[in-house]
C-alpha positions as a printed Julia matrix, in Angstrom:
666×3 Matrix{Float64}:
  67.18  -141.5   122.12
  64.21  -142.14  119.83
  62.13  -139.56  117.98
  58.97  -141.26  119.3
  59.56  -139.55  122.66
  58.47  -136.35  120.92
  54.88  -137.57  121.05
  55.0   -137.33  124.84
  56.08  -133.69  124.65
  52.83  -132.98  122.83
  50.42  -135.38  124.51
  51.27  -134.84  128.18
  49.79  -131.3   128.22
  46.86  -132.64  126.15
  46.27  -135.36  128.75
  46.41  -132.75  131.53
  43.83  -130.65  129.7
  41.47  -133.61  129.24
  41.82  -134.73  132.86
  41.22  -131.27  134.26
  38.4   -130.4   131.86
  36.47  -133.68  131.91
  37.41  -135.65  135.03
  38.79  -133.43  137.8
  36.68  -130.33  137.27
  36.78  -127.94  140.2
  39.58  -129.68  142.11
  42.74  -127.99  143.36
  44.85  -130.9   142.09
  44.4   -129.42  138.61
  47.38  -127.12  139.2
  49.62  -130.05  140.11
  48.58  -132.13  137.09
  49.09  -129.29  134.61
  52.41  -128.24  136.14
  53.81  -131.77  136.24
  52.71  -132.36  132.63
  54.41  -129.25  131.23
  57.45  -129.9   133.44
  57.77  -133.38  131.97
  57.47  -131.92  128.46
  60.27  -129.51  129.3
  62.52  -132.31  130.54
  61.76  -134.37  127.42
  62.65  -131.4   125.22
  66.13  -131.04  126.67
  67.66  -134.25  125.2
  66.56  -133.2   121.7
  67.91  -129.69  122.28
  71.34  -130.92  123.36
  71.51  -133.7   120.74
  71.19  -131.14  117.94
  74.46  -129.48  118.94
  76.19  -132.39  117.2
  73.47  -134.01  115.1
  72.93  -132.67  111.58
  69.7   -134.49  110.63
  66.34  -133.61  112.19
  64.45  -136.1   114.34
  61.29  -137.3   112.59
  58.35  -139.52  113.46
  54.94  -139.84  111.84
  51.44  -141.23  112.37
  48.33  -141.28  110.14
  46.15  -138.22  110.59
  43.94  -137.03  107.7
  43.04  -138.92  104.51
  40.97  -137.13  101.83
  40.55  -139.4    98.82
  44.03  -140.11   97.55
  45.54  -137.18   99.46
  47.03  -137.97  102.87
  48.17  -135.57  105.56
  50.13  -137.65  108.09
  50.96  -136.11  111.44
  54.72  -135.84  110.97
  56.78  -134.46  113.82
  60.05  -132.82  112.89
  62.58  -131.62  115.46
  65.47  -129.68  113.97
  67.49  -126.95  115.67
  64.78  -124.32  115.16
  62.13  -126.62  116.62
  64.38  -127.51  119.55
  64.93  -123.84  120.45
  61.19  -123.24  120.35
  60.47  -126.35  122.43
  62.8   -125.21  125.21
  61.35  -121.69  125.14
  57.7   -122.78  125.09
  57.93  -125.53  127.72
  60.43  -123.69  129.94
  58.52  -120.41  130.11
  55.2   -122.22  130.36
  56.49  -124.25  133.32
  57.49  -121.09  135.19
  54.14  -119.48  134.37
  52.38  -122.55  135.79
  54.39  -122.34  139.02
  53.78  -118.58  139.33
  50.06  -119.11  138.71
  49.74  -121.49  141.67
  50.22  -118.51  143.97
  48.78  -115.8   141.76
  45.48  -117.54  141.08
  45.02  -118.94  144.59
  41.45  -118.44  145.74
  40.03  -117.9   142.27
  36.77  -119.82  141.78
  37.92  -120.79  138.28
  41.24  -122.21  139.51
  41.0   -125.64  137.87
  39.46  -124.19  134.7
  42.4   -121.8   134.46
  44.98  -124.6   134.58
  42.94  -126.64  132.13
  43.11  -123.75  129.65
  46.84  -123.32  130.28
  47.45  -126.96  129.35
  45.41  -126.56  126.17
  47.36  -123.41  125.3
  50.72  -125.1   125.8
  49.67  -128.19  123.85
  48.42  -126.06  120.95
  51.68  -124.15  120.67
  53.72  -127.34  120.91
  51.65  -128.91  118.13
  52.26  -125.87  115.94
  56.0   -126.01  116.57
  56.4   -129.77  116.11
  54.36  -130.14  112.92
  56.18  -130.65  109.63
  53.11  -130.07  107.45
  51.52  -126.63  107.04
  48.04  -128.14  107.42
  49.0   -129.39  110.87
  50.68  -126.07  111.64
  47.35  -124.47  110.76
  45.5   -126.8   113.14
  47.83  -125.81  115.98
  47.55  -122.2   114.83
  43.77  -122.2   115.23
  43.94  -124.03  118.56
  46.31  -121.34  119.83
  43.72  -118.76  118.8
  40.97  -120.66  120.61
  43.1   -121.03  123.74
  43.94  -117.34  123.8
  40.24  -116.53  123.46
  39.46  -118.68  126.49
  42.29  -117.24  128.6
  41.93  -113.58  127.65
  38.23  -113.86  128.44
  38.86  -116.02  131.51
  36.97  -113.55  133.73
  34.02  -113.53  131.38
  31.8   -111.76  133.93
  33.78  -108.61  133.16
  32.42  -107.02  129.99
  35.88  -105.63  129.2
  37.43  -109.11  129.37
  34.71  -110.64  127.2
  35.1   -107.81  124.67
  38.9   -108.21  124.66
  38.59  -111.95  123.99
  36.25  -111.35  121.07
  38.49  -108.6   119.72
  41.54  -110.88  119.83
  39.68  -113.74  118.2
  38.14  -111.68  115.39
  41.25  -109.59  114.65
  43.51  -112.6   114.35
  40.92  -114.3   112.11
  41.64  -111.64  109.5
  45.26  -112.73  109.36
  44.28  -116.39  109.52
  42.31  -115.96  106.29
  45.59  -115.02  104.61
  47.2   -118.16  106.02
  44.33  -120.25  104.6
  44.73  -118.63  101.18
  48.47  -119.4   101.3
  47.73  -123.05  102.09
  45.41  -123.37   99.11
  47.8   -121.55   96.78
  50.71  -123.79   97.76
  48.69  -127.0    97.48
  47.4   -126.06   94.03
  50.82  -124.91   92.81
  53.0   -127.64   94.34
  50.59  -130.47   95.14
  51.78  -130.64   98.76
  51.78  -128.74  102.04
  54.74  -130.61  103.5
  57.23  -127.89  104.45
  60.51  -129.6   103.38
  58.96  -130.55  100.02
  57.63  -127.02   99.52
  61.06  -125.57  100.25
  62.71  -127.98   97.82
  60.17  -127.1    95.12
  60.63  -123.35   95.67
  64.41  -123.6    95.53
  64.16  -125.63   92.31
  61.83  -122.99   90.75
  59.04  -125.56   90.5
  56.4   -123.21   91.94
  55.05  -120.4    89.78
  56.39  -117.02   90.86
  52.93  -115.5    91.24
  51.64  -118.36   93.37
  54.74  -118.26   95.53
  54.42  -114.52   96.13
  50.73  -114.87   97.02
  51.57  -117.74   99.36
  54.38  -115.85  101.1
  52.25  -112.75  101.61
  49.39  -114.93  102.85
  51.65  -116.61  105.37
  52.87  -113.21  106.49
  49.27  -112.0   106.83
  48.72  -114.83  109.3
  51.88  -113.8   111.12
  50.74  -110.15  111.2
  47.58  -111.25  113.04
  49.13  -113.65  115.53
  52.29  -111.61  116.14
  50.36  -108.33  116.45
  52.01  -106.41  113.63
  50.55  -103.19  112.28
  47.69  -102.88  111.37
  46.39  -105.99  113.22
  48.18  -105.15  116.47
  45.13  -103.67  118.21
  44.05  -106.88  119.94
  47.21  -107.37  121.99
  46.97  -104.43  124.46
  43.34  -105.29  125.17
  44.38  -108.9   125.81
  45.82  -107.61  129.11
  42.32  -108.18  130.49
  43.36  -111.79  131.06
  45.29  -112.88  134.16
  48.85  -111.54  134.21
  50.5   -115.01  134.02
  48.52  -115.55  130.82
  49.89  -112.26  129.52
  53.39  -113.54  130.23
  52.71  -116.77  128.36
  51.1   -115.04  125.37
  53.79  -112.37  125.1
  56.86  -114.46  125.79
  56.48  -117.96  124.43
  53.23  -118.81  122.71
  50.76  -116.9   120.6
  52.74  -113.86  119.53
  55.83  -115.98  118.92
  53.83  -118.16  116.53
  53.86  -115.62  113.7
  57.6   -115.06  113.9
  58.16  -118.82  114.01
  55.94  -119.34  110.94
  57.95  -116.85  108.87
  61.2   -118.44  110.06
  60.0   -122.0   109.4
  58.98  -121.11  105.81
  61.83  -118.62  105.31
  63.1   -120.1   102.0
  59.64  -119.53  100.52
  59.95  -115.84  101.39
  63.44  -115.71   99.89
  62.17  -117.25   96.66
  59.1   -114.98   96.47
  60.6   -112.25   94.32
  59.08  -109.34   92.46
  60.08  -107.45   89.32
  63.79  -107.71   88.66
  64.29  -110.47   91.21
  63.77  -108.17   94.2
  62.88  -110.2    97.35
  59.4   -108.67   97.47
  57.98  -110.73  100.35
  60.96  -110.14  102.63
  60.88  -106.42  101.83
  57.27  -106.28  103.02
  58.23  -108.19  106.19
  61.11  -105.79  106.93
  59.14  -102.58  106.5
  56.06  -103.74  108.37
  58.31  -104.94  111.19
  60.28  -101.69  111.35
  57.17   -99.52  111.31
  55.5   -101.67  113.97
  58.59  -101.43  116.19
  58.75   -97.64  116.27
  54.97   -97.15  116.14
  54.29   -99.28  119.23
  57.28   -97.83  121.1
  55.83   -94.32  120.79
  52.5    -95.45  122.28
  54.28   -97.15  125.18
  55.76   -93.77  126.17
  52.47   -92.51  127.67
  50.71   -95.61  129.04
  49.83   -95.57  132.75
  48.79   -99.23  133.12
  51.93  -101.26  133.85
  50.7   -104.16  131.72
  49.83  -101.9   128.79
  53.39  -100.53  128.74
  54.69  -104.07  128.5
  52.05  -104.98  125.89
  53.15  -102.22  123.54
  56.73  -103.14  124.3
  55.99  -106.67  123.08
  54.47  -105.36  119.86
  57.58  -103.25  119.33
  59.95  -106.15  120.0
  57.99  -108.4   117.66
  58.53  -105.69  115.06
  62.26  -106.01  115.69
  62.04  -109.76  115.08
  60.19  -109.23  111.81
  62.76  -106.6   110.85
  65.55  -109.11  111.42
  63.79  -111.72  109.29
  62.91  -109.16  106.61
  66.49  -108.02  106.07
  67.4   -111.63  105.41
  68.69  -112.89  108.74
  66.68  -115.8   110.1
  69.24  -116.18  112.87
  68.92  -112.59  114.09
  65.12  -112.73  114.16
  64.96  -116.05  116.02
  67.76  -115.11  118.4
  65.76  -112.07  119.49
  62.69  -114.3   119.9
  64.82  -116.58  122.1
  66.22  -113.86  124.38
  62.98  -111.87  124.41
  61.07  -114.87  125.72
  63.08  -114.84  128.94
  63.26  -111.15  129.72
  59.66  -110.46  128.68
  58.4   -113.37  130.78
  60.45  -111.94  133.63
  58.94  -108.48  133.13
  55.36  -109.72  132.93
  55.62  -112.04  135.91
  57.32  -109.24  137.83
  54.45  -106.94  136.91
  52.09  -109.63  138.22
  54.05  -109.65  141.47
  53.75  -105.84  141.63
  50.01  -106.01  141.04
  49.67  -108.78  143.62
  51.58  -106.84  146.25
  50.45  -103.27  145.48
  46.82  -103.89  144.64
  46.76  -101.87  141.42
  47.86  -101.87  137.81
  48.02   -98.08  137.58
  51.59   -96.8   137.87
  50.26   -93.45  139.11
  49.22   -95.28  142.27
  52.55   -96.99  142.82
  55.98   -95.52  143.62
  58.56   -96.49  146.22
  57.92  -100.23  145.84
  61.63  -101.15  145.76
  61.72  -101.1   149.56
  58.62  -103.24  150.06
  59.32  -105.64  147.17
  63.1   -106.06  146.86
  63.06  -109.37  144.93
  60.47  -108.1   142.49
  62.45  -104.87  142.09
  65.66  -106.75  141.31
  63.87  -109.0   138.81
  62.16  -106.09  137.12
  65.45  -104.2   136.96
  67.23  -107.05  135.19
  64.33  -107.47  132.78
  64.35  -103.72  132.09
  68.09  -103.66  131.35
  67.71  -106.64  129.03
  64.82  -104.99  127.21
  66.72  -101.72  126.9
  69.63  -103.56  125.32
  72.27  -102.73  127.91
  75.5   -104.76  127.84
  75.84  -107.61  128.85
  72.15  -108.48  129.33
  70.35  -110.76  126.86
  68.55  -108.13  124.84
  71.78  -106.31  123.99
  73.13  -109.15  121.87
  69.99  -110.02  119.91
  68.74  -106.47  119.3
  72.21  -105.32  118.29
  72.45  -108.16  115.78
  69.18  -107.09  114.12
  70.3   -103.45  113.9
  73.7   -104.51  112.51
  72.05  -106.78  109.92
  69.86  -103.87  108.79
  72.92  -101.78  108.03
  74.82  -104.75  106.59
  72.08  -105.2   104.0
  72.44  -101.58  102.99
  69.22  -100.11  104.34
  70.17   -97.01  106.31
  66.54   -96.05  106.96
  65.76   -99.38  108.61
  68.97   -99.05  110.63
  67.95   -95.59  111.87
  64.46   -96.8   112.75
  66.05   -99.59  114.79
  68.27   -97.17  116.69
  65.49   -94.64  117.38
  63.25   -97.46  118.6
  66.07   -98.63  120.9
  66.22   -95.14  122.45
  62.45   -95.05  122.95
  62.51   -98.54  124.46
  65.11   -97.57  127.03
  63.18   -94.39  127.83
  59.77   -95.96  128.44
  61.13   -98.84  130.51
  63.03   -96.37  132.72
  59.83   -94.34  133.04
  58.04   -97.49  134.19
  60.78   -98.23  136.73
  60.74   -94.68  138.11
  56.96   -94.52  138.46
  56.73   -97.99  139.99
  59.74   -98.46  142.23
  61.23   -95.03  143.0
  60.01   -91.93  144.78
  57.33   -92.06  147.43
  54.44   -94.47  147.47
  51.28   -92.97  145.98
  49.31   -96.18  146.35
  45.86   -97.39  147.21
  46.6    -99.16  150.47
  44.26   -96.78  152.22
  41.48   -97.75  149.79
  42.03  -101.43  150.4
  42.01  -100.81  154.11
  38.57   -99.27  153.92
  37.1   -102.6   152.96
  37.62  -105.78  154.9
  38.98  -108.72  152.97
  36.29  -111.07  151.79
  33.53  -108.48  151.63
  31.73  -107.73  148.38
  33.59  -105.39  146.09
  32.24  -102.23  144.55
  32.66  -101.67  140.83
  36.09  -100.5   139.81
  36.62   -97.21  138.03
  38.94   -96.97  135.04
  42.13   -98.99  135.33
  42.72   -98.42  139.02
  41.83  -101.84  140.3
  44.13  -104.79  140.42
  44.35  -107.76  138.15
  44.25  -110.75  140.42
  42.31  -113.94  140.29
  38.66  -113.3   139.64
  39.22  -109.75  140.78
  40.88  -108.29  137.7
  38.92  -105.09  137.53
  36.75  -105.88  140.51
  33.34  -107.23  139.61
  30.39  -106.48  141.91
  29.66  -109.33  144.26
  33.11  -110.93  144.04
  35.3   -110.96  147.15
  38.32  -108.72  147.55
  41.49  -110.87  147.91
  42.98  -110.68  151.37
  46.47  -109.77  150.19
  45.17  -106.49  148.75
  44.52  -105.1   152.22
  47.25  -103.11  153.91
  50.58  -101.81  152.64
  52.49  -103.16  149.6
  54.42  -106.33  150.31
  56.61  -108.9   148.59
  54.94  -111.85  146.89
  55.21  -115.39  148.29
  58.01  -117.76  147.3
  55.88  -119.68  144.8
  55.69  -116.41  142.82
  59.18  -115.02  143.42
  60.95  -118.32  142.64
  60.11  -118.15  138.9
  61.4   -114.57  138.91
  64.7   -115.63  140.46
  65.06  -118.42  137.9
  64.26  -116.13  134.95
  66.84  -113.58  136.07
  69.56  -115.99  134.97
  68.66  -116.42  131.26
  67.57  -112.76  131.05
  71.13  -111.91  132.03
  73.26  -114.49  130.2
  71.19  -115.98  127.34
  72.62  -113.46  124.88
  76.14  -114.79  125.45
  75.21  -117.68  123.14
  75.94  -115.23  120.31
  79.65  -115.18  121.16
  81.78  -116.99  118.63
  78.74  -117.4   116.38
  77.37  -120.07  118.73
  73.66  -119.52  118.04
  74.26  -119.22  114.3
  76.24  -122.45  114.31
  73.47  -124.22  116.23
  70.95  -123.26  113.54
  73.3   -123.78  110.58
  71.32  -126.76  109.19
  67.96  -124.98  109.37
  66.64  -124.12  105.86
  67.21  -120.43  105.25
  70.4   -120.1   107.31
  73.31  -119.3   105.02
  77.06  -118.89  105.39
  79.12  -118.37  108.49
  78.16  -116.25  111.48
  79.04  -112.57  110.95
  81.45  -111.11  113.51
  80.13  -108.75  116.16
  80.08  -105.22  114.74
  81.83  -103.3   117.51
  81.06   -99.75  116.25
  77.34  -100.53  116.01
  77.44  -102.3   119.38
  79.05   -99.21  120.92
  76.5    -96.92  119.25
  73.59   -99.1   120.44
  74.96   -99.02  123.98
  75.2    -95.23  123.9
  71.65   -95.03  122.55
  70.31   -97.34  125.27
  72.11   -95.49  128.06
  70.89   -92.21  126.6
  67.29   -93.42  126.72
  67.67   -94.61  130.32
  69.31   -91.33  131.34
  66.56   -89.28  129.71
  63.89   -91.31  131.48
  65.64   -90.92  134.82
  66.1    -87.17  134.31
  62.44   -86.52  133.47
  60.94   -88.65  136.23
  63.44   -88.11  139.04
  62.02   -84.64  139.8
  58.27   -84.12  140.37
  56.55   -82.14  137.64
  59.36   -82.29  135.09
  57.76   -84.98  132.93
  54.34   -83.32  133.23
  55.79   -80.07  131.91
  57.23   -81.86  128.88
  53.87   -83.6   128.28
  52.1    -80.23  128.35
  54.64   -78.74  125.96
  53.85   -81.52  123.47
  50.14   -81.42  124.23
  48.66   -82.51  120.85
  51.34   -85.18  120.38
  50.79   -86.48  123.91
  47.04   -86.7   123.29
  47.64   -88.48  119.98
  49.81   -91.08  121.7
  47.42   -91.48  124.62
  44.63   -92.17  122.15
  46.88   -94.67  120.34
  46.71   -92.65  117.13
  42.91   -93.02  117.28
  43.19   -96.37  115.54
  40.59   -98.04  117.74
  38.14   -95.24  117.0
  39.01   -95.36  113.31
  38.49   -99.11  113.15
  35.24   -98.89  115.06
  33.96   -96.11  112.8
  35.09   -97.99  109.7
  33.47  -101.23  110.83
  30.28   -99.44  111.81
  30.24   -97.63  108.47
  30.92  -100.85  106.59
  28.25  -102.82  108.39
  25.67  -100.04  108.51
  26.07   -99.07  104.87
  26.46  -102.7   103.89
  23.33  -103.77  105.77
  21.4   -100.87  104.25
  22.54  -101.87  100.76
  21.63  -105.49  101.4
  18.28  -104.4   102.81
  17.55  -102.41   99.65
  18.63  -105.32   97.46
  16.47  -107.74   99.43
  13.42  -105.47   99.48
  13.69  -104.14   95.93
  15.36  -106.82   93.83
  14.66  -110.12   95.6
  11.17  -109.23   96.81
  10.49  -107.43   93.52
  11.28  -110.53   91.47
   9.24  -112.78   93.76
   6.29  -110.41   93.84
   6.52  -109.82   90.06
   6.41  -113.52   89.3
   3.48  -113.91   91.66
   1.64  -111.01   89.99
   2.3   -112.47   86.52
   0.83  -115.84   87.42
  -2.04  -114.21   89.28
  -2.95  -112.27   86.11
  -2.6   -115.34   83.94
  -4.79  -117.37   86.26
  -7.39  -114.6    86.18
  -7.5   -114.8    82.37
  -7.76  -118.56   82.42
 -10.45  -118.4    85.09
 -12.65  -116.32   82.77
 -12.61  -119.15   80.22
 -13.95  -121.62   82.74
 -17.69  -120.83   82.24
 -19.08  -124.23   83.15
 -21.12  -124.45   79.87
 -20.64  -127.78   78.07
 -21.35  -126.36   74.59
 -18.46  -123.89   74.97
 -16.12  -126.72   75.91
 -17.31  -128.65   72.81
 -16.54  -125.68   70.54
 -13.05  -125.35   72.06
 -12.43  -129.07   71.57
 -13.5   -128.85   67.93
 -11.34  -125.79   67.28
  -8.42  -127.49   68.97
  -8.84  -130.6    66.87
  -8.98  -128.53   63.65
  -5.9   -126.59   64.75
  -3.97  -129.8    65.45
  -5.04  -131.23   62.07
  -3.83  -128.12   60.22
  -0.52  -128.1    62.11
   0.08  -131.77   61.36
  -0.55  -131.21   57.66
   1.82  -128.26   57.58
   4.44  -130.15   59.58
   4.39  -133.19   57.3
   4.27  -131.07   54.18
   1.02  -132.58   52.92
  -0.85  -129.28   52.62
   2.07  -127.43   51.12
   2.86  -130.21   48.66
  -0.58  -129.93   47.07
């Protein structure tokens, strides 16, 4: 096997994007082209993945890319064990999202445009993962941001979708500025942006400590934006305005995983970025931001009524877990949770898409009893929920437990407790979602759908009660109502349930790779992975299981009986309101931005009107006065001009005598 095959992994989705965007616009074959391209990339990724079980050296191949004077940035592809894991996750989940989208997006007028954007998204993430140089990682990084903007705002006729796309793009740009600063700091300090060379220089103490700390924090700022960590998390819940398969791709395998991957790929730089007394300052920041994000987002998920918003805040929380794992010094724990999370979160999001498709709403208050009408979706969602809650033996149990154990192993009891409390909240809110969606009696909107014949113009939707499907996300006036929304809830077609059935398998068993230190051993040659795999901590595993089961039991108890949960919500009225308003962060940001721009624009207006215009007008007035004086001397009388010439000549004669010393010498 040759490393040159890696180019095909990257360029096949790129080719699909170009064909669909430039040649086959508006044709249904777009879905086939995009799906075949990402499927081929997945198949090409597998040989590299399996080869690295026994191969110690990374695969590498390079081609010329950017030349600036004497500085060259070749496009070097590197596939080590970390890259191989990411390739399988990105291409595998993306392939299933493509297949699911064939049914989910059927009938949408932007069908081919949608698949064109999906190919661009996949290609961008693959470029980010494959690149060996941080400049090329940054190129893929920005393309991922562009792709997410296009897909989140796919239904651009909806003001909410357009606003969400802009919010995602602008918010992540804040973090991207930090990434750019890190690039410049590293290039100035080390003379390179090649990741292996940077790691070697950092480990040899050849990069100034201050520059290294700035670079590490800048890289983490980029990760905070892309991976939706506090305080730049606010874009991710709003990104649910995009089609649900896009949500699955963003949350499971692409954009939000990019930040975690970046920290893992440059992990030795974070280890070397120490503060006073040799304290690992950068990793400490990563750990605490991750832990706070995990518990913060989990509390907001407790009260959400939109099924996709619950999963969105769940993703933010799980990304916090990954950052916590990296921050306490375990690259393996953080990436292992990224690996398992990709499968069960993709399963949960695609299952939520199936629910929306079959029930005609995203609002869990209008669901209930769907387990009978949608048995496959119910089973898939149940497995995803158990994996997310961290119940043995599902995938999330192994990876989340490893992060919590590593927190305690590194002596931070507070981080350990935050991890356990977050695990309880996670189990509680996912059981709440299951109870409201699949159990009890149906409270749905079938009667509303029945009032309007399929294919007739839709009336504007109110709140979050309309379904996300095709061009009908929150129904836009003048767009047709999809036929499947009429009538009672029903199971989705095979093209949508097949990806769910496939994802049930890794969501159940992927965590078993931890047994015997298997995942750790696979990554043992990745820079930043040290020592042997720690044994499974049975007391912590038992405690985590009890915590997860306790959260599930509490959720079942509160939502099994009508009115019980409502009574608790009323008892905690102010807290419930605080959580429903998401700690008022959106309002705070909006007020802050408005204040900044209003006061800033007023200050700039004063400066422009008073200082800039004052200087310009003052200079003009000065020359106007001077010209007025000079004008008075222009009388038009020749004898006056003769007198002035004579006086001038005498003055020049006197000056010349003084200058040469002739007058003074006498």
